[in-house]
N, C-alpha and C positions, 0 to 999 in steps of 0.2 A: 829300670823303667825307661830310661833314655834309649838304651840299646834295643829293647823290645819294641818301642814305638817306631824307631828308625827302621828296624827290620820289617815291621808290618807295612810301613809306607813304601819301602823298596819292593816288597813282594807284590803289593797292589800295582805299582807302576810296571813291574816286570810282566805281570799277568796281562795288563792292558796292552803292552807292546806286543806280546805273543799273540793275543787275540786279534789285534789290528793286522799283524803280519800274516796271519793265517788267511785273512780276507784279501791279501794282496794290496793293502792300502798303506799309506804313510801316516804316522801319528802326527796330529796337528798340535799347535801350541796350546789350544784349549784342553786337549786330552791330557796334557802333561802339566796343566796349570795348577796353581795352589789350591789346596782344599782348605776352605775357610769356615770357621765358626764365628758367627756374628752375635755379639751380646749388646743389645740396645736397639729398641724399635726403630729409632731414627736412622741408625747406621744400616739396618737391614733394608729400610725403604730406599736409601740412597743406592745401595748395591743393586737392587732391582731396577731402579730408575736409570742406572748406568748400563743396564743389560749385562750385568756380570753375575747374575744369580746362579749360573751353571757351576760356579765355584763353591757355592754354599753347601755344606754337609750337615750343618746344625745351626740352630738359633736358640735364643732364650725366650722366656715366656712373655716378654714385653713386645716381641716381634709378631704383631698381629696384622700388619698391613705391608704389602697387599695380602689378600686372604690366602694366596698360594703359599705364603711363608709358613702358614700354620700346618702345612703338610710335611714340613721338614722335621727331622729328629730334634727334640727339645733338650736343652741342657740345664733347665731350671731357671730360677729367678736370678737376675743379674747380681744381686747383693749376696746371694747364698749359693755360689757356684760350687761344683764338685769337680776336682781334677780328674777323677776316674771316669766320670760321665763324658767329659770333653775329650779326654785322650782316647776313649774307646772309639771315637769317630776318626781317629788317625789324621787330625788336621795338620796342615803345614803352618797355618797362621790363625791366631785368635785376634779378631777386631772387636774392641770393647769400649764402652763408655767409661768415663772416669769414675762412675758410680759402681762399676763392677768390682766384685771381690768375693770373699775376703782376700787381702793381700797375700797371705801364705799360699793360697790356692793358685793365684796368678804366678807366684814364684815357682811353685811346683810344676806348673805347665811349662814355664820357660826352661826349667831344668831338664824337662823331657825332650827338649829340642824344638819346641814349637815357638815360632816368632809371635810375640805378643805386642800388638799395637794399641795403645790407649789414646782415646780422643777426649780432649777436655770438653766440659759442658759450659757453654756461654749462652745465657738466655737472651739472645738478641739476633737481629738479622745477620750481623757480622759473624756471629757464632755458627749459624746455619751455613752460610756461604763458606766459611773456613772448613767446616766439616765436609762439605761436598768436595772442595778442592783437595783436601788431604786424602780422602778416600779414593778419588779419581786418580791422584798421583800414585797411590799405593798399588792400584789395579791397572796402571798404564792405560787409563781411560780419560786422558786429559781433555781431548776434544769434546767428548760427551759431557764431561764435568763442566766445561766452560758454557756449553749450551744450557745445561741444567741450572747452573748458577744464574744465568741471564733470566730464565723463567722465574726463578725464586725472587730475584731482585724486583721484577715487574710486579709480583704479588705484593711485596712489601711497599712498593711505591704507591700502588692503588690504595693500600691501607693508610699510608701517610696522607695521601690526598683527601681521603674521606675524613680522617681524624682532624685535619686542619680546619674543617668546617664546624667542628663542635664548639659549643659555647658553655657547656657544663660537663662535669665528670662525676657521674653517680657513684655512690659508695657501694662497694661490692665485697662480699664475704665468700671465700671459697672453702668448701668442706672437702678436704683431701680424703677423708674416710668417715663413715658414719656407722655406729653400731647402737646398741641400747644404752651405751654410756655417753660420755661427753664427746662431741664431734672433734675430729682432728682438723684444725684450721691452718691455712697457709699464711704466714706473715711475710716480712721482707726477705729478699735474697732467695726467693723460690721461683720455679718456673711459672707457677700460678700468678704470683705477684707481677712478673714481667708481662704475662699475657693480659692481665687486667689493665695494665698501663698502656700496652700496645693498642688495646681495644678502646682506649679513651675513658677508662674508669679510674677510680681511686680505691686502693685497698683499705677496707674498713678495719683490717687487722695489722696496720702498719706500725703498731707500737712494739712489736717484737719481731725477731728474726727466726726463720725456719718454720717448722710445723709444731703446733702446740695444741693440746686438748683444752678446750674452754667450756665452761658451764653455761647454763641458760641465762644467768644474770649478766655475764660478760657479752653474750650474744645480743641481749636486749640493749645493753649500754652502747654497743657498737652501732646500733641503728642502721643496718645495711638496707639500702634500697633494693638491692638484688642479691640473691644467694645462688651460687653456682654449686652444683653437685655432679660428681662423676656418674657416668652410666653404670659403672660397676656398683657403686653405693646404692643407687636408686633401685637397681634390680635386686640387690641383696635385701633391701627393706621391703620389697614387694610392690613397688610403684611410687609414682610421684605424690599421689594423695597421702601416702603414709609419711612422707617427708614433712608435709605441712603440720603433722601431729607431733613432731619432735619438740621437746621442751624449749620454750622461749621463742620459737619461730613465729607464732601467732601474734606476739607482742612487738614485732619488728615491722617497719614499713614494707619490707619484702613479703612478709607473711600476710599483712593486711591487704596488700594489692596483688596477691597471687603472683609474685615475681621470683619464683624458683625456676632456675634454668638448668636443664640437664646437658652436660657436655661430654663429648668423646674424650676419654681419658688420655689416650696417646696423642690425639691431635692437639689437645690443649697443653699437655705437659712435656711432650717428647722433643720439642724444638727441632723439628725435622722439615721435610718437604711441604707438609700441609700447614705449617704454622702461620704463614701469612694469610692464607685463605681462612683458616680457623679463627684467627684474630679478627678478620673483617666480618665474618659471620657473627661472631660474638659481639662486636661493636654495634652491629645493626640491632641485635637483640637488647643490648644494654640501654640503647638510646630510644627504644620504643616508649611511648607514653604508658603509664600504668593502666592495666586492663585493656590495652589497645589491641592486643593480639594474643593468640594462644601460645603456650610455652612449647619449646622443643621437647619431644618425648624421647 
């Protein structure tokens, strides 16, 4: 597999050099640059923001922003990757979130001669900045990375200034997924928990860590003032009105006051370039008075 992949890569580069030579031009650094597969929506956003998207030959299914990323070949969901699908794109490097896997697949990709760069997930401003800095370094885009990091710091500072004015922290419950069974709710040590706190709220599911399916009695006992749902879940259920009919919702302050808010899944959970702005937008929604404004659709 390693020899075959290396042979394909060399053949592609040879073909490129011949084609360029036939036109009387000289190959540039970009033409001979790394072919990259990006696994993780936040990483893909950063690559585009650094103006390095010409290197991308494939992305995973969480890479939804910017929209042009959706036109690239997809390699599947980050936690269920296939070595064959990724290697078929003859990449030089795989850039991936720490959530990517399974591990044997990543090892198989390494064994095929592909550089694998794994980026840790830290649900904080520092985590976003570190991710930008590391990707910029890897792509030799340090100047662009410094400029981008400055912009992101300004977003988080605006959020911090707004949060400093708050006098209360409403109880918020986040539904990671909703079906006809018990909703999957995010507790401590999750990106949703971090975003709720950044937005000046308190997690109504802070008594457990990770994501957990909970029943209607637990939802009622949690007494959330606001319930957050992903756009994916709401669309799957057939709209926001259907969500108010879920068991237990009507018996919560959130249900009584029509305080179910729809959020962009990647913007809320991805901890990437839009996180500061997304948290500020969420903060403004969380701290509206009940029934004071329409919900985000």
